[in-house]
N, C-alpha and C positions, 0 to 999 in steps of 0.2 A: 321629367321624372321617369316616364315610360322608356325613353331612350337609354337612360342610365341603367335601368333595370335589365333591359335586353343586352346591353354591353357587358354587364357583370355576369349574366347567365352564360353568354357565349365564351367569355374569357375564362370562366371557372373550369372549363374542361380542357384548357390549353396546356400542352406540354412544351417544355423548353429544353434547349441544349445550350450551355454557356450563356444562360439567361436570355436567349433569343427564341421566341415562339417558333416551333418547327415549321408552321405554314409560312413564316416570314423569312426563312433562310433562303437567301437569294443566290443560289449556286446551281449550276447545271448538274454536277456530279457530287456525290458524297459516298462515304464508305461506312458500313456498319462493321464494327469490330467486336466479336464476341469471344470471351474467354471462359472456358469451362471452370466451374467452381469445384473445389475439393469436396468429395463426399456428397455431391449433389448432381442432379441432372439439369439444373438450371444454369444459365449463363449470365455473365456480367456483360452488358452491352454498352459500347461507347459509339458515338457518332462523330466521324471526322469529316468536316466540310472545309477544311483548310483554315479553321479558326486559330487565332493566337491563343496559345496555352502557356501556363507558367512552367518553367523548367523544373522546379521543385514542387509543382502542384500535386494535389492528391489524386488527380485523374477524374475526380467527380465532376469537374467542370465540363467534361465531354459526355457525361452520362445524361440520359433523359430524366427530367424532373417534372413532377406535376405542378399545379398552380401553387401548392403550399411549400414547394421546394423539396419535397420528398422524392427519393429515387424511385423511378418506375421499374418494377421487376418484370422480366420477361421469362417465360417458361422454356423457350428454345430460340434458336436462330430463326425458325419459321415464324414464331410469334413476332419477333422483331421485324422480319421481312413483311409480314402482313400489316404490321403497324405502319411501316414506312410507305407501303403501297397505299394504304388508306389516307396517308398524308401527302400524296401526289408524286410518288417516286416509283419507277419501274426497275425491276431487277435486270442487271447487265451480265455480271460474272461473279463467280465465287471461287475462293481457294482457301486452303487451310494448311497449317503447319503446327508443329509441336515445339513448345518452349518450356524447358524444365518440367517435362512430363505433363504439361497442360496443353490441350488443344486450343489454338487461336484461329478463329474463323473470320474471313474477310468477305463481305458482300458489297460489290460495287453497284450503286444505284444511280439512275438518271432521272431528272425531273421530267414528268409527263408533259 
């Protein structure tokens, strides 16, 4: 019973991408893609680790979700960078460009 309780407590704080817990993503590199939101300083974050995605998907499968399946909201790219750093990744390189008057930020990360 005690083991079950501790397992539930630790997984309750787990975030996922494409239904895979972030700490279990088994890749050396991944990319944080942030898109600025209209009329907001916040960004929409997607994590690309080479996962298979649906061609006509909503894009939400690449966004970070909490244990309840709700999207995790990030205040900025630095917020996302700190989040990934706390989940075992180091910053490598960043670049940005504009698409349809929206800034798109790319941060390359490497597993520690």
